[in-house]
N, C-alpha and C positions, 0 to 999 in steps of 0.2 A: 698445475704444479709450477709452470713457468710464471704465471701471473703472481702466484704466492711468493715466489722467490724475488720478483721485482717489488712487491709490496714490502717484503721484509727488508730488502736492500734500502728502499725509500726511508723506512723507519730508522734503520741504522744510521743513515746519513743524516737524518733530521735530528738524531739524538746525540751529535757530537758534543761531548762536554769537555770543559777545560780539566786537564789532569787525567783524562781517560784516553785509552788507545783509540786511534783512528783506524777504521777498517781499511783494508788494502784497496788501492785504485791504481790504474795504469796512468802514468804520468809521462807520456810520450814513449821513449825507449826504455824507461825504468818504470818500477812499480814502487809504491810507498813501502811495502813490506821489504823489498830487496834493499832499498836505501836504509831502512832501519836496521836490517841485518848487518849492514856495513857500518853502523854506528853513526849515520850522518843526521845532522839537524837539516830538516827540510822546510824551506819556506815556499809556499804556494801564493802567488800574487795574481789576482784577476785584472787584466789589463785591457784597455781599448784605446786606440788612437782616434776613433770616431766619437767617443763620449766627450763632451766639451770639458770634463773634469779630469780626464786621463792625462793628455799631453802636459798640462800644467804641472803635474806632479812627476814628470819625467826626471827632474833633478833629484827628488827624493829616492826614486828607484835607482838612478845612477850612483847615489851615495852608498847604498846598500851593495850594489853590484861591485863598485870599487873596493869597498872595505873587505869583501869576502872573496874577491878574486883570487884564485889559487889556493884557498883554504880547502883542504881536502876533506874536512869535517863538516862542510856546509854545501847544501845544494839548493840554489834559488831557481824556481821554476815559474816562468811567466805564462800565464794561461790566457788565451784569446777566447772569450766566451760570449762576447757582446752581440756579435752578428755580422761583423765585417767578413768579406771573403778571405779565405785562407791566404791566397796569393798576396793580399794587401798586408796582412799581419806578418808574413814572412819577410816582405819587402821592408816593412818598417823595422823589424828586428835586425835585419841586415844593416840598414842605414843608421840605426841608433847606436851601433857599436858596443851594445851590452853584451857581455859574455854568459849571462844567465841563459839557462836552457828556454827556448820558446816552444810552447805546445799549442797547436790549434785544437780546440775543444769540440770536435765533431759531435753533434747531437747534444751538447751541453752536459755530457756524462760527468766531467769533473766538477762543474758548477753544482750539479744535482747532488753529487756525492758529499760535497762540502756544504750543501744547503745554503748557498750564497745567492742572494738575489741582486746583488750590485757588483759592478767592476769597481776597482780600487780597493776591494777586500783583500786582506792578507791573512793567512793562517800559517802558524809556525808549529812544527811538530818536532819534539825533542828526539835525541838519538835512540830512545827506547820506544818511539812510535806513539807518544802521548801527545795530544793537543795542549800546547801551552799558551797560544795567543791566537785570537780571533778579533779582527777589527780593521781599522784604517791604517794607513801608512804614516799619517801625520795629522795634526790639527789645522793645518793650512786652510784657509778659506779661499774658495775660487769663485770668481764671478763667471758664471756660465756663458755670458755674452762676450765679454771682452777677454776672458781667460786670464785676467790679472790675478795674481796670487798674493794674499795677505798672510804673512806668517803670524800665527796666533802664539805659538811657542816654538821654540827651536828643538823639536822632538821628531826623530825618525823612529817610529815604533817598530818598524820592521827591523832596523839595526838593533834597537834595544832588546827586542824579543829574541832575535838570533843569538846576541851575546849572552843574554841570560840563559838560555837553553845551553850554550857551550860551557857556561860556568856553573850550572846547576843551581841557578838562582831563580827567583820568582820573576816572570815576565811582567811587562806593564799591564795595567788593568785592561781587560778585554771588553769588547762590546760597547766601545764609545761610538757616538754617532759620527759619520764621516760622509763626504760628498761622492757621489758616483752615480752612474746611470743604471737603470734596471737592466738585467740580463734578459734578452729577448728569447722568447721560445719556451 
């Protein structure tokens, strides 16, 4: 029975479709269902400071954090699923000055729930609990060695998707290719 429930949960997570409800998952002290009941737009961003593609996109993450700071209708959750130690992720979050919630993804449960295989993946769930965006935070190209960032277009898809969800409009097109490291484990 326990195995069957785990298999069912795996299929549910793998079947996340744009426009459909996202099954509940614990997101630190909150749950997705509780946040949806409160009418919040929830953004889940998979982050890693150890991935050479993560830190160069910090400015894009900061843009979203700054834009929605204090907005009671939005909850941005930064998830560490890459494999760095929890203490390192907590220290990075503290030093970054970001106000968004930081969650260490013990056992990769959140990553598995969202069926993401890469850090730098973003998911936006509207106030009704439906997935409205899945993809990267921007089109910026990053040199994995020098960490130099080349702006391809001045889009912050995380901001655009959250704003669209708040306004009841269509989010940016999902499932664009983006740079990120594979989630370990």
